[in-house]
C-alpha positions as CSV (number, residue, x, y, z in Angstrom):
1,M,29.3,-0.6,-25.6
2,K,28.8,-4.2,-26.4
3,I,29.6,-5.1,-22.8
4,N,26.9,-2.7,-21.6
5,K,24.3,-4.2,-23.9
6,Y,25.3,-7.7,-22.7
7,N,25.0,-6.6,-19.0
8,S,21.6,-5.0,-19.7
9,L,20.4,-8.2,-21.4
10,V,21.5,-10.3,-18.4
11,F,19.9,-8.0,-16.0
12,A,16.6,-8.0,-17.8
13,M,16.6,-11.9,-17.9
14,L,17.4,-12.1,-14.2
15,F,14.7,-9.5,-13.4
16,G,12.2,-11.4,-15.5
17,F,13.1,-14.6,-13.9
18,G,12.7,-13.0,-10.5
19,L,9.3,-11.8,-11.3
20,T,8.3,-15.2,-12.6
21,S,9.6,-17.0,-9.6
22,Q,7.8,-14.5,-7.4
23,A,4.5,-15.1,-9.3
24,Q,4.9,-18.8,-9.1
25,S,5.8,-18.8,-5.4
26,K,2.6,-17.0,-4.4
27,K,0.5,-19.1,-2.0
28,W,-3.2,-18.7,-1.8
29,T,-5.1,-18.4,1.5
30,L,-8.6,-19.9,1.9
31,E,-10.1,-16.4,1.9
32,E,-8.3,-15.5,-1.3
33,C,-9.4,-18.7,-3.0
34,V,-13.1,-18.1,-2.1
35,R,-13.1,-14.5,-3.2
36,Y,-11.4,-15.3,-6.5
37,A,-13.9,-18.1,-7.2
38,L,-16.9,-15.9,-6.4
39,E,-15.6,-13.4,-9.1
40,N,-14.5,-15.9,-11.8
41,N,-16.4,-19.1,-11.5
42,I,-18.3,-20.0,-14.7
43,T,-21.4,-21.3,-12.9
44,I,-21.7,-18.1,-10.9
45,K,-21.4,-16.1,-14.1
46,L,-24.2,-18.1,-15.7
47,T,-26.4,-17.5,-12.7
48,E,-25.6,-13.7,-12.9
49,L,-26.9,-13.8,-16.5
50,D,-30.2,-15.3,-15.2
51,L,-30.5,-12.3,-12.9
52,K,-30.1,-10.0,-15.9
53,S,-32.7,-11.9,-17.8
54,A,-35.1,-11.5,-14.9
55,A,-34.5,-7.7,-15.0
56,I,-35.3,-7.7,-18.7
57,D,-38.5,-9.5,-18.0
58,K,-39.5,-6.8,-15.5
59,K,-39.0,-4.2,-18.2
60,G,-41.4,-6.2,-20.4
61,A,-44.0,-6.3,-17.6
62,I,-43.7,-2.5,-17.2
63,G,-44.2,-2.2,-20.9
64,N,-47.6,-3.8,-20.7
65,Y,-48.9,-0.7,-19.0
66,L,-47.8,1.6,-21.8
67,P,-49.8,2.2,-25.0
68,A,-48.9,0.5,-28.2
69,V,-48.2,3.0,-31.0
70,N,-47.8,1.8,-34.6
71,A,-47.4,3.7,-37.9
72,N,-48.0,2.3,-41.4
73,A,-47.6,3.4,-45.0
74,S,-48.3,1.8,-48.4
75,H,-48.1,2.5,-52.1
76,S,-49.6,0.4,-54.9
77,W,-50.0,0.3,-58.7
78,N,-53.0,-1.0,-60.5
79,I,-52.5,-1.5,-64.2
80,G,-55.2,-2.3,-66.8
81,L,-58.9,-2.6,-66.2
82,N,-59.7,-1.6,-62.6
83,Q,-62.1,0.5,-60.7
84,N,-61.7,4.2,-60.5
85,I,-61.8,5.0,-56.8
86,T,-63.4,8.4,-57.6
87,T,-66.2,7.4,-59.9
88,G,-66.5,3.7,-59.0
89,L,-66.5,2.8,-62.8
90,L,-64.2,0.2,-64.4
91,E,-61.7,1.9,-66.6
92,N,-58.6,0.8,-68.6
93,Q,-56.1,2.9,-66.7
94,T,-53.0,2.9,-64.5
95,T,-53.8,3.9,-61.0
96,Q,-51.4,4.7,-58.1
97,Y,-52.7,4.7,-54.6
98,S,-50.8,5.9,-51.4
99,S,-52.0,5.7,-47.8
100,V,-50.5,6.5,-44.4
101,G,-51.8,5.9,-41.0
102,A,-51.1,5.5,-37.3
103,S,-52.8,3.7,-34.5
104,V,-52.7,3.8,-30.7
105,G,-54.0,1.1,-28.3
106,V,-54.0,0.8,-24.6
107,D,-55.3,-1.7,-22.1
108,I,-57.8,-0.3,-19.6
109,Y,-58.7,-3.5,-17.8
110,K,-57.2,-7.0,-18.4
111,G,-58.3,-9.0,-15.5
112,L,-55.4,-7.6,-13.4
113,Q,-53.0,-9.6,-15.5
114,N,-50.6,-6.7,-16.1
115,Q,-50.4,-6.0,-12.4
116,N,-49.8,-9.6,-11.5
117,N,-47.2,-9.9,-14.3
118,L,-45.3,-7.0,-12.8
119,R,-45.5,-8.5,-9.3
120,R,-44.3,-11.8,-10.6
121,A,-41.4,-10.2,-12.5
122,N,-40.3,-8.5,-9.2
123,L,-40.5,-11.9,-7.4
124,S,-38.5,-13.5,-10.2
125,I,-35.7,-10.9,-9.7
126,V,-35.7,-11.8,-5.9
127,A,-35.6,-15.5,-6.7
128,S,-32.7,-15.0,-9.1
129,K,-30.8,-13.1,-6.4
130,Y,-31.4,-15.9,-4.0
131,Q,-30.3,-18.5,-6.6
132,L,-27.1,-16.5,-7.2
133,L,-26.5,-16.3,-3.4
134,K,-27.1,-20.0,-3.1
135,M,-24.7,-20.7,-5.9
136,Q,-22.0,-18.5,-4.3
137,E,-22.5,-20.3,-0.9
138,D,-22.2,-23.7,-2.6
139,I,-19.0,-22.6,-4.4
140,S,-17.6,-21.3,-1.2
141,L,-18.1,-24.7,0.5
142,N,-16.7,-26.5,-2.5
143,V,-13.6,-24.3,-2.4
144,A,-13.1,-24.9,1.3
145,S,-13.4,-28.6,0.8
146,A,-10.9,-28.6,-2.1
147,F,-8.6,-26.3,-0.1
148,L,-8.6,-28.6,2.9
149,Q,-8.0,-31.6,0.7
150,I,-4.8,-30.0,-0.6
151,L,-3.6,-29.4,2.9
152,S,-4.4,-33.0,3.9
153,N,-2.6,-34.3,0.8
154,K,0.4,-32.1,1.5
155,E,0.7,-33.3,5.1
156,D,0.3,-36.9,4.0
157,L,3.1,-36.4,1.4
158,K,5.3,-34.9,4.0
159,V,4.8,-37.8,6.3
160,K,5.6,-40.3,3.5
161,K,8.8,-38.5,2.6
162,E,9.9,-38.4,6.3
163,Q,9.2,-42.1,6.5
164,L,11.3,-42.7,3.4
165,A,14.2,-40.8,4.8
166,I,14.0,-42.8,8.0
167,D,13.8,-46.1,6.2
168,E,16.8,-45.2,3.9
169,K,18.9,-44.4,6.9
170,R,17.8,-47.6,8.6
171,Y,18.7,-49.6,5.4
172,T,22.1,-48.1,5.4
173,R,22.5,-48.9,9.1
174,S,21.3,-52.4,8.5
175,E,23.9,-53.0,5.8
176,E,26.6,-52.1,8.4
177,M,25.0,-54.5,10.9
178,V,24.8,-57.3,8.3
179,N,28.4,-56.8,7.4
180,A,29.3,-56.9,11.1
181,G,27.2,-60.1,11.6
182,T,24.8,-58.5,14.1
183,I,21.6,-59.2,12.1
184,P,20.9,-61.8,9.4
185,R,21.0,-60.8,5.7
186,G,17.3,-61.7,5.3
187,D,16.4,-58.6,7.4
188,L,18.1,-56.4,4.9
189,F,15.8,-57.7,2.1
190,D,12.8,-56.8,4.2
191,L,14.1,-53.3,4.7
192,K,14.8,-52.9,1.0
193,A,11.2,-53.9,0.2
194,T,10.1,-51.3,2.8
195,V,12.1,-48.6,1.1
196,A,10.6,-49.5,-2.3
197,T,7.1,-49.4,-0.8
198,D,7.8,-46.0,0.7
199,K,8.7,-44.7,-2.8
200,Q,5.5,-46.1,-4.2
201,N,3.5,-44.4,-1.5
202,I,5.2,-41.1,-2.2
203,A,4.3,-41.4,-5.9
204,V,0.6,-42.0,-5.0
205,S,0.6,-39.1,-2.6
206,E,2.2,-36.8,-5.1
207,N,-0.5,-37.8,-7.7
208,N,-3.2,-37.1,-5.1
209,L,-1.8,-33.7,-4.3
210,L,-1.6,-32.8,-8.0
211,I,-5.2,-33.9,-8.6
212,S,-6.4,-31.9,-5.6
213,K,-4.6,-28.8,-6.8
214,L,-6.2,-29.3,-10.2
215,S,-9.7,-29.5,-8.7
216,L,-9.3,-26.3,-6.8
217,A,-7.7,-24.5,-9.8
218,Q,-10.7,-25.5,-11.9
219,L,-13.1,-24.1,-9.3
220,L,-11.1,-20.9,-9.4
221,Q,-11.0,-21.0,-13.2
222,L,-7.1,-20.9,-13.2
223,K,-5.5,-22.2,-16.4
224,E,-2.1,-22.9,-14.7
225,F,-2.2,-25.2,-11.8
226,A,1.2,-26.9,-11.9
227,D,2.7,-24.1,-9.8
228,F,-0.5,-23.4,-7.9
229,D,-0.1,-23.7,-4.1
230,V,-1.9,-22.8,-0.9
231,V,-0.9,-21.5,2.5
232,E,-0.4,-24.3,5.0
233,D,-2.7,-23.1,7.7
234,N,-3.0,-25.9,10.1
235,K,-5.1,-24.2,12.8
236,L,-7.4,-26.6,14.4
237,D,-9.7,-24.8,16.7
238,D,-13.4,-23.9,16.9
239,Q,-12.8,-20.2,16.7
240,N,-16.5,-19.3,16.6
241,N,-17.3,-21.8,19.4
242,I,-20.0,-23.3,17.2
243,L,-20.1,-26.6,19.0
244,S,-21.3,-24.7,22.1
245,Q,-24.6,-24.1,20.4
246,S,-27.3,-26.7,20.6
247,P,-28.7,-28.2,17.4
248,I,-32.1,-26.5,17.9
249,E,-30.4,-23.1,18.2
250,I,-28.5,-23.7,15.0
251,Y,-31.7,-24.8,13.3
252,D,-33.7,-21.8,14.4
253,K,-31.0,-19.5,13.1
254,A,-30.7,-21.4,9.9
255,K,-34.5,-21.1,9.3
256,E,-34.1,-17.3,9.4
257,I,-31.1,-17.0,7.1
258,R,-30.8,-20.0,4.9
259,T,-31.1,-19.2,1.2
260,D,-32.7,-22.5,0.3
261,L,-35.8,-21.6,2.4
262,K,-35.9,-18.1,1.1
263,L,-35.7,-19.3,-2.5
264,A,-38.4,-21.9,-1.9
265,Q,-40.7,-19.3,-0.3
266,T,-40.2,-16.9,-3.2
267,N,-41.0,-19.7,-5.7
268,L,-44.2,-20.3,-3.8
269,E,-45.2,-16.7,-4.2
270,I,-44.4,-16.8,-7.9
271,A,-46.6,-19.8,-8.2
272,E,-49.4,-17.9,-6.5
273,K,-49.1,-15.0,-9.0
274,N,-49.1,-17.5,-11.9
275,V,-52.5,-18.8,-10.6
276,A,-53.8,-15.2,-10.4
277,I,-52.6,-14.4,-13.9
278,A,-54.3,-17.5,-15.3
279,K,-57.6,-16.7,-13.5
280,G,-57.4,-13.2,-15.2
281,A,-58.3,-15.0,-18.5
282,Y,-61.8,-15.6,-17.1
283,Q,-62.5,-11.9,-16.9
284,P,-63.5,-9.5,-19.7
285,T,-60.9,-7.1,-21.1
286,L,-61.4,-3.5,-22.0
287,S,-59.1,-1.5,-24.3
288,A,-59.1,1.9,-26.0
289,F,-58.0,2.6,-29.5
290,Y,-57.3,5.6,-31.8
291,N,-56.6,5.4,-35.5
292,F,-55.6,8.0,-38.0
293,N,-55.3,7.5,-41.8
294,T,-55.2,9.5,-45.0
295,R,-54.7,8.6,-48.7
296,A,-54.0,10.0,-52.1
297,S,-54.6,8.5,-55.6
298,Y,-53.8,9.5,-59.1
299,S,-54.1,7.8,-62.6
300,D,-53.1,8.0,-66.2
301,I,-56.3,8.0,-68.4
302,I,-56.7,8.1,-72.3
303,T,-60.4,8.5,-73.4
304,G,-59.8,8.1,-77.1
305,S,-57.1,8.0,-79.8
306,T,-56.4,8.2,-83.5
307,L,-53.3,7.2,-85.4
308,N,-50.9,10.0,-86.3
309,T,-50.0,9.2,-89.9
310,A,-47.1,11.5,-89.8
311,N,-45.6,9.4,-87.0
312,P,-46.8,5.8,-87.0
313,T,-45.6,5.3,-83.4
314,T,-47.6,8.2,-82.1
315,Q,-51.3,8.4,-81.4
316,I,-53.6,11.5,-81.0
317,G,-55.7,11.4,-77.9
318,Y,-57.9,13.7,-75.9
319,V,-57.7,14.6,-72.3
320,E,-60.7,13.3,-70.4
321,G,-63.5,15.9,-70.2
322,T,-62.0,18.2,-72.8
323,N,-61.6,18.5,-76.6
324,Q,-57.9,19.3,-76.3
325,P,-55.9,16.9,-78.5
326,V,-52.6,15.4,-77.2
327,L,-50.0,13.1,-78.6
328,R,-49.1,9.8,-76.9
329,D,-46.6,7.3,-78.1
330,N,-47.1,3.6,-77.7
331,Y,-45.2,3.6,-74.3
332,S,-46.4,6.7,-72.5
333,S,-49.6,8.0,-71.0
334,V,-51.2,11.3,-70.2
335,L,-51.8,12.4,-66.6
336,G,-55.5,13.1,-65.9
337,N,-56.9,16.1,-64.0
338,A,-55.7,14.7,-60.6
339,Q,-55.7,16.9,-57.5
340,P,-52.2,17.6,-56.1
341,I,-51.0,14.8,-53.8
342,L,-50.5,16.9,-50.7
343,D,-53.9,18.4,-51.1
344,Q,-55.4,14.9,-51.3
345,F,-53.6,13.8,-48.1
346,N,-54.9,16.9,-46.4
347,D,-58.5,16.4,-47.7
348,N,-58.7,12.7,-47.1
349,K,-57.7,12.6,-43.5
350,G,-59.8,10.3,-41.3
351,Q,-59.8,9.4,-37.6
352,S,-61.5,6.8,-35.5
353,F,-61.4,6.1,-31.8
354,G,-63.3,4.1,-29.3
355,L,-63.4,1.3,-26.8
356,Q,-63.3,-2.4,-27.3
357,L,-64.8,-4.9,-24.9
358,S,-64.0,-8.6,-25.1
359,V,-65.9,-11.1,-23.0
360,P,-64.6,-14.7,-22.8
361,I,-67.4,-17.2,-23.2
362,F,-65.9,-20.4,-24.4
363,N,-62.3,-21.1,-25.4
364,G,-62.1,-24.9,-25.5
365,F,-61.3,-25.1,-21.8
366,S,-57.9,-23.5,-22.4
367,A,-58.3,-20.9,-19.7
368,R,-59.6,-23.4,-17.3
369,N,-56.9,-25.9,-18.0
370,N,-54.2,-23.2,-17.6
371,V,-55.6,-22.3,-14.2
372,E,-55.7,-26.0,-13.1
373,R,-52.1,-26.5,-14.4
374,N,-50.9,-23.5,-12.4
375,K,-52.7,-24.7,-9.3
376,V,-50.8,-28.0,-9.6
377,S,-47.6,-26.1,-9.8
378,L,-48.6,-24.1,-6.7
379,E,-49.2,-27.3,-4.7
380,K,-45.7,-28.5,-5.8
381,S,-44.2,-25.3,-4.6
382,K,-45.9,-25.7,-1.2
383,I,-44.6,-29.3,-0.9
384,D,-41.1,-28.2,-2.0
385,L,-41.1,-25.5,0.7
386,E,-42.1,-28.0,3.3
387,Q,-39.5,-30.5,2.1
388,K,-36.8,-27.8,2.2
389,S,-37.7,-27.1,5.8
390,L,-37.5,-30.8,6.7
391,D,-34.2,-31.2,4.8
392,L,-32.7,-28.2,6.6
393,Q,-33.6,-29.6,10.0
394,R,-32.1,-33.0,9.0
395,N,-29.0,-31.4,7.6
396,V,-28.4,-29.2,10.6
397,Y,-28.8,-32.1,13.1
398,T,-26.6,-34.3,10.8
399,A,-23.9,-31.6,10.5
400,F,-23.9,-31.1,14.3
401,T,-23.6,-34.8,14.9
402,D,-20.9,-35.2,12.3
403,A,-18.9,-32.4,13.7
404,K,-19.1,-33.9,17.2
405,A,-18.1,-37.3,15.9
406,A,-15.3,-35.9,13.8
407,L,-13.9,-34.1,16.9
408,N,-14.1,-37.4,18.9
409,T,-12.5,-39.3,16.1
410,Y,-9.7,-36.8,15.8
411,E,-9.0,-36.9,19.5
412,A,-9.1,-40.7,19.5
413,S,-6.7,-40.9,16.5
414,T,-4.3,-38.5,18.3
415,V,-4.3,-40.8,21.4
416,T,-3.7,-43.8,19.1
417,L,-0.8,-42.0,17.4
418,E,0.9,-41.3,20.7
419,A,0.6,-45.0,21.6
420,R,1.8,-46.1,18.2
421,Q,4.8,-43.7,18.5
422,Q,5.8,-45.1,21.8
423,A,5.4,-48.7,20.5
424,Y,7.5,-47.8,17.5
425,N,10.2,-46.2,19.7
426,F,10.3,-49.4,21.9
427,A,10.5,-51.6,18.8
428,K,13.3,-49.5,17.4
429,E,15.3,-49.9,20.5
430,K,14.8,-53.7,20.4
431,Y,15.6,-53.8,16.7
432,D,18.8,-51.8,17.1
433,V,20.2,-54.3,19.7
434,G,19.1,-57.3,17.7
435,L,16.1,-58.3,19.9
436,M,13.5,-57.9,17.1
437,N,13.6,-59.0,13.5
438,A,13.0,-56.7,10.6
439,F,9.6,-58.1,9.8
440,D,8.2,-57.4,13.3
441,F,9.8,-54.0,13.2
442,T,8.3,-53.2,9.8
443,Q,4.9,-54.1,11.2
444,A,5.3,-51.6,14.1
445,Q,6.4,-49.0,11.6
446,T,3.4,-49.6,9.3
447,L,1.1,-49.2,12.3
448,L,2.7,-45.9,13.1
449,T,2.4,-44.7,9.5
450,N,-1.3,-45.6,9.4
451,A,-1.9,-43.8,12.7
452,Q,-0.2,-40.7,11.3
453,S,-2.4,-40.9,8.2
454,D,-5.5,-41.3,10.4
455,V,-4.6,-38.1,12.4
456,I,-4.2,-36.1,9.2
457,R,-7.5,-37.4,7.7
458,T,-9.6,-36.9,10.8
459,K,-8.1,-33.5,11.4
460,Y,-9.1,-32.0,8.1
461,D,-12.4,-33.9,8.2
462,Y,-13.2,-32.2,11.5
463,M,-12.2,-28.8,10.1
464,F,-14.5,-29.2,7.1
465,K,-17.4,-30.4,9.4
466,I,-16.9,-27.2,11.5
467,K,-17.1,-25.1,8.3
468,I,-20.4,-26.8,7.3
469,L,-21.9,-26.2,10.8
470,E,-20.8,-22.5,10.7
471,F,-22.4,-22.3,7.2
472,Y,-25.8,-23.3,8.6
473,F,-25.3,-20.8,11.5
474,G,-24.7,-18.0,9.1
475,I,-21.0,-17.6,9.5
476,P,-19.5,-17.4,5.9
477,I,-15.9,-18.1,5.0
478,V,-15.9,-14.7,3.4
479,P,-18.7,-12.1,3.4
480,I,-20.8,-12.5,0.2
481,I,-21.9,-9.2,-1.3
482,T,-25.3,-9.5,-3.0
483,K,-26.0,-7.6,-6.2
């Protein structure tokens, strides 16, 4: 039985370790990274909350069309000398007064401010959606850049490790050649320094790779990034043939679909509504109202009193309007002939209704200043829209030029690498037969390593420039679903 428990424990540990290894060995594709970022990025979540706030503002704008209904109730005590609300005379009495009421008010005309507020609220929702879409597009590009940076750093690290392996083998071979007297011992020291430099380069590359993984993990809001890794997709081709398009064709397409322009246009329309709302303060307002109220009152009244000798703490009094004697101690009172409360509420009902007209005449220039202030904001929005259009044109032409230049640079670096590889092979042959010293051979090797690094850098730079150009042409990395 103990053996079975032990075997079960071992199986559970191995199974758990297998699941952990499987989870840690998952490699993310670019599409998976973008989708995950769109669902979990903090900046996007904050922008989604702005969209919810805009929807709440719309509810408030709709509420301006509805009547305002309010109810009120009050109860008060008046003790001592106060006015009898029935006779109007001042009397020494304790009076209680209750009132209830309700009021209804509705705007009939308010300079079209309610209508313009609702239209502005609808435009604000549209603007919030564009802002969210723009944020999602920006995050997608940032994720693509971080993803490609990881691939670049991984390839660079791979090249550095391969170079270290080659140099270590050469160092071992050189030791044999030094012992055989084929090459001088000084060459061995140069190779030893080269191996040490290779190890330093690997340490730097490993650090760069870790930092690039951290950057992408933060965009994805991942807490664990040490085991985070991506798929090594090294495809380098213009799959959508975007470079076959002319810059003017890409710009014309961008003007139709770019979120920046749509957001600027919507902000311009919002500014126009703000001017209309401000101008509404110049016009008179007309509202209707209805009020209902009722009340009830009652008091304790003693008209006269004599001392009761039988009980010094008790007085003999008479109910108001009668000769009927009553007893009252020093701390109590006698209720007068008050009408029942419910009957009073029923008899004292009152209603009022009517119209209220308000005509603005002079308000310290506040309405005028508000209109002028919103006109300035409108002009700013017009300039912003014009600037966004100019920026888009410049960015499209710049992106197209950069993509073309990146392709040419990559092709040139590839040719350079081929030449450096041939030069390195030739130098290696000369070094192996003792016709080249270690210093010159190291220089040829350094030039080859630099050429390899240039190819890696220019390749991923070209890939990212293509993504930017596709972005302006309306080809997203992954489809973005608007809410």
